[in-house]
Every structure is written in C-alpha cells, then in structure tokens.
Backbone as a printed PyTorch tensor [residue, N CA C, xyz], in Angstrom:
tensor([[[  17.0480,   59.0800, -212.2300],
         [  18.0630,   58.1600, -211.8540],
         [  18.8460,   58.5970, -210.5230]],

        [[  18.8330,   57.9190, -209.4480],
         [  19.3680,   58.2540, -208.3270],
         [  20.9170,   58.5240, -208.1970]],

        [[  21.5180,   59.1560, -207.3610],
         [  22.8490,   59.2590, -207.2080],
         [  23.6430,   58.1550, -206.4780]],

        [[  24.6920,   57.6310, -207.1910],
         [  25.4120,   56.5770, -206.7680],
         [  26.8990,   56.9120, -206.8800]],

        [[  27.5260,   55.6600, -206.4210],
         [  29.0400,   55.8620, -206.4820],
         [  29.5840,   56.1350, -207.8300]],

        [[  28.8000,   55.8640, -209.0480],
         [  29.2510,   56.1740, -210.3070],
         [  28.9160,   57.6750, -210.7770]],

        [[  28.1720,   58.3390, -210.1860],
         [  27.6970,   59.7940, -210.3400],
         [  29.1420,   60.7130, -210.3350]],

        [[  29.0290,   61.3550, -211.3570],
         [  30.3340,   62.6390, -211.3100],
         [  30.1440,   63.3410, -209.9740]],

        [[  31.2620,   63.6380, -209.5760],
         [  31.4800,   64.6270, -208.3360],
         [  30.9160,   65.7350, -208.4650]],

        [[  30.8350,   66.3210, -209.6300],
         [  30.3230,   67.8060, -209.8750],
         [  28.7330,   67.5530, -209.3010]],

        [[  28.1930,   66.7690, -209.8280],
         [  26.7290,   66.5370, -209.4840],
         [  26.5510,   66.0980, -207.8780]],

        [[  27.3460,   65.3520, -207.3900],
         [  27.1940,   65.0370, -206.0060],
         [  27.4220,   66.2950, -205.0050]],

        [[  28.4750,   67.2170, -205.4260],
         [  28.6000,   68.2460, -204.5040],
         [  27.6330,   69.4550, -204.5330]],

        [[  27.0480,   69.1740, -205.5840],
         [  25.8400,   70.3040, -205.8060],
         [  24.5410,   69.8490, -205.1390]],

        [[  24.5830,   68.7900, -204.4900],
         [  23.3740,   68.1790, -203.9530],
         [  23.7570,   68.1630, -202.2270]],

        [[  23.2080,   69.0720, -201.3870],
         [  23.4610,   69.1130, -200.1560],
         [  23.4780,   67.8380, -199.3550]],

        [[  22.2950,   67.1570, -199.6960],
         [  22.2410,   65.7140, -198.9240],
         [  23.3260,   64.6780, -199.4250]],

        [[  23.6940,   64.6130, -200.4610],
         [  24.7320,   63.7090, -201.0550],
         [  25.9100,   64.2650, -200.5110]],

        [[  26.4440,   65.4350, -200.4300],
         [  27.6130,   66.0140, -199.8400],
         [  27.6820,   65.7360, -198.3920]],

        [[  26.6000,   65.7500, -197.7270],
         [  26.5450,   65.4900, -196.1480],
         [  26.8880,   64.1810, -196.0050]],

        [[  26.4470,   63.3860, -196.8080],
         [  26.8660,   61.6440, -196.8220],
         [  28.1510,   61.8010, -197.0460]],

        [[  28.6750,   62.2690, -198.1770],
         [  30.2160,   62.0380, -198.3960],
         [  31.2880,   62.5870, -197.4700]],

        [[  30.6220,   63.6300, -197.0200],
         [  31.7340,   64.3540, -195.7800],
         [  31.3930,   63.6040, -194.4890]],

        [[  30.4170,   62.9090, -194.2400],
         [  30.2730,   61.9250, -193.0730],
         [  31.5820,   60.8320, -193.1090]],

        [[  31.9250,   60.3590, -194.1040],
         [  32.9960,   59.3190, -194.2690],
         [  34.4440,   59.9280, -194.8490]],

        [[  34.3710,   60.9510, -195.2980],
         [  35.6770,   61.4840, -196.1710],
         [  36.4220,   62.1650, -194.8160]],

        [[  37.6600,   61.5480, -194.6350],
         [  38.6870,   62.3040, -193.8030],
         [  38.7710,   63.8430, -194.0080]],

        [[  39.1130,   63.9070, -195.4980],
         [  39.3220,   65.0620, -195.8730],
         [  38.0280,   65.8410, -196.5160]],

        [[  37.3550,   66.6790, -195.7830],
         [  36.1090,   67.0030, -196.1140],
         [  36.2380,   67.7560, -197.5710]],

        [[  35.0660,   67.4690, -198.2990],
         [  34.8170,   68.1370, -199.7290],
         [  34.0680,   69.5240, -199.6160]],

        [[  34.9880,   70.5250, -199.9860],
         [  34.3270,   71.9370, -199.9670],
         [  34.0200,   72.2930, -201.3810]],

        [[  32.8390,   72.4940, -201.9900],
         [  32.5280,   72.8190, -203.3350],
         [  33.0070,   73.8980, -203.8480]],

        [[  33.5920,   74.8980, -203.0550],
         [  34.0950,   76.2550, -203.1020],
         [  35.5110,   76.1460, -203.3570]],

        [[  36.0820,   74.9410, -203.0070],
         [  37.6080,   74.9710, -202.9530],
         [  38.0260,   74.7350, -204.4090]],

        [[  38.9090,   75.6750, -205.1120],
         [  39.1780,   75.4960, -206.3480],
         [  40.2710,   74.1660, -206.7340]],

        [[  40.7290,   73.7170, -205.4960],
         [  41.3940,   72.5120, -205.8560],
         [  40.6590,   71.2730, -206.2540]],

        [[  39.1470,   71.4220, -206.1550],
         [  38.3850,   70.3200, -206.2670],
         [  37.9850,   70.4040, -207.9120]],

        [[  38.2410,   71.4980, -208.3940],
         [  37.8330,   71.6120, -209.8060],
         [  38.1470,   70.3950, -210.8610]],

        [[  39.6290,   70.0390, -210.8560],
         [  40.0880,   68.9110, -211.8060],
         [  39.3260,   67.6480, -211.3460]],

        [[  38.6550,   67.4280, -210.2210],
         [  38.0370,   66.0780, -210.0070],
         [  36.6120,   66.0870, -210.1380]],

        [[  36.1270,   67.2300, -210.4770],
         [  34.5430,   67.2880, -210.6880],
         [  33.9220,   66.2730, -211.7650]],

        [[  34.7170,   66.0300, -212.7870],
         [  34.1980,   65.1190, -213.9280],
         [  34.6610,   63.6870, -213.5880]],

        [[  35.0810,   63.3540, -212.4120],
         [  35.3610,   61.9830, -211.8290],
         [  34.2810,   61.4860, -211.2860]],

        [[  33.8670,   60.0080, -211.2350],
         [  33.0480,   59.4780, -210.3430],
         [  33.5860,   59.5570, -209.0040]],

        [[  32.5880,   59.3770, -207.8310],
         [  32.9510,   59.2590, -206.5220],
         [  33.6630,   58.0080, -206.4150]],

        [[  33.5610,   56.9760, -207.0210],
         [  34.2080,   55.5040, -206.9820],
         [  35.6530,   55.8000, -207.2010]],

        [[  35.7910,   56.5100, -208.4630],
         [  37.1440,   56.9170, -208.8550],
         [  37.9800,   57.8100, -207.8040]],

        [[  37.1970,   58.8050, -207.5740],
         [  37.8460,   59.7180, -206.4480],
         [  38.3800,   59.0180, -205.1750]],

        [[  37.5750,   57.9490, -204.6130],
         [  37.9500,   57.1560, -203.6370],
         [  39.1450,   56.1870, -203.7430]],

        [[  39.5920,   55.9790, -204.9380],
         [  40.6650,   55.2040, -205.0900],
         [  41.8980,   55.9820, -205.1560]],

        [[  41.8390,   57.3010, -204.9790],
         [  43.1800,   58.0260, -204.8170],
         [  43.4080,   58.0970, -203.3600]],

        [[  44.7700,   57.5490, -202.9230],
         [  45.2230,   57.8030, -201.5930],
         [  45.1220,   59.1540, -200.8860]],

        [[  45.0570,   60.3330, -201.7380],
         [  45.0250,   61.5400, -201.0240],
         [  43.6770,   61.8070, -200.4670]],

        [[  42.4900,   60.8550, -200.6640],
         [  41.2740,   61.2210, -200.0080],
         [  41.3470,   60.7220, -198.6280]],

        [[  42.1800,   59.8100, -198.2810],
         [  42.4330,   59.1800, -196.9310],
         [  41.4050,   58.5840, -196.6690]],

        [[  40.4610,   58.0070, -197.3220],
         [  39.3190,   57.1540, -197.0690],
         [  39.7020,   55.5590, -197.0190]],

        [[  39.1750,   54.9350, -195.8770],
         [  39.5460,   53.3560, -195.8700],
         [  38.3980,   52.8880, -196.8290]],

        [[  38.9210,   51.7520, -197.4440],
         [  37.9130,   50.7450, -198.4060],
         [  36.5640,   50.5510, -197.7420]],

        [[  36.7450,   50.1710, -196.4120],
         [  35.4550,   49.8390, -195.7510],
         [  34.5700,   50.9000, -195.4170]],

        [[  35.1030,   52.0340, -195.3140],
         [  34.2890,   53.4160, -195.0980],
         [  33.8670,   54.0120, -196.7220]],

        [[  34.6290,   53.6430, -197.6560],
         [  33.9910,   54.0860, -199.0920],
         [  32.7690,   53.2670, -199.3960]],

        [[  32.8730,   51.7520, -198.9390],
         [  31.7800,   50.8750, -199.1730],
         [  30.3790,   51.3110, -198.4160]],

        [[  30.6610,   51.7960, -197.1340],
         [  29.5090,   52.1700, -196.3870],
         [  28.9160,   53.5200, -196.7460]],

        [[  29.7060,   54.3130, -197.3810],
         [  29.5550,   55.6500, -197.9330],
         [  28.5280,   55.4620, -199.0740]],

        [[  29.1940,   54.4980, -200.3310],
         [  28.3540,   54.0400, -201.3140],
         [  27.0330,   53.5880, -200.9770]],

        [[  26.9240,   52.7060, -200.1920],
         [  25.7860,   51.9880, -199.6000],
         [  24.7990,   53.0870, -199.2500]],

        [[  25.2600,   54.0080, -198.3450],
         [  24.3090,   54.9630, -197.7710],
         [  23.8220,   56.0550, -198.7440]],

        [[  24.5160,   56.4110, -199.6750],
         [  24.4110,   57.1550, -200.7700],
         [  23.3670,   56.7020, -201.6970]],

        [[  23.4590,   55.2600, -202.0510],
         [  22.3760,   54.7210, -202.7910],
         [  21.0900,   54.6000, -201.9240]],

        [[  21.1470,   54.0320, -200.6720],
         [  19.9710,   53.9140, -199.9870],
         [  19.3210,   55.2000, -199.7450]],

        [[  19.8780,   56.3270, -199.9200],
         [  19.1850,   57.6820, -199.6320],
         [  18.3080,   57.7330, -200.8100]],

        [[  18.5630,   57.3370, -202.0780],
         [  17.7010,   57.4940, -203.3120],
         [  17.5640,   58.9120, -203.6130]],

        [[  18.6370,   59.6500, -203.7820],
         [  18.7240,   61.1570, -203.8090],
         [  18.7280,   61.3830, -205.5310]],

        [[  18.2150,   62.4780, -205.9500],
         [  18.1520,   62.7050, -207.3870],
         [  19.0560,   64.1700, -207.3290]]])
C-alpha cells in the first residue's frame, strides 16, 4: 500500500522520500528528531494539515498530497 494523505505521520517521517515531499510544501519543516512532533505521530497527514500551526495553505496541501500519491512510495 502506498503512502497517502491518510497515512500516519510516524510512517511518513520514517520514509526519507516522503519526508522530502512533505518538507517541500510545509512552511514549518518537520524534523523527525524533534520531541514536539511525538504527539502528532499517530495522526494522518491530512489531519495535521488541518491545524493552523502547520502554516500550510490549502492549495499547497493539495499539491503535496498529489505529489505524495504520485510518488507511489511504500
């Protein structure tokens, strides 16, 4: 099963290619070693993007989701 916007953040940040795609669009870059990220690891990328703290615009989130799905990463 490929990684999508519904994949849990924990799985995404542990995949270097997925993390690169996410950080391409996220104004606040995700650092897998940042302990503040821990509470969010069980949430999907789609849920995370709904929080205003991410600073991501809706259109950028949609582009990120599309690129992630097109990458067909496992």
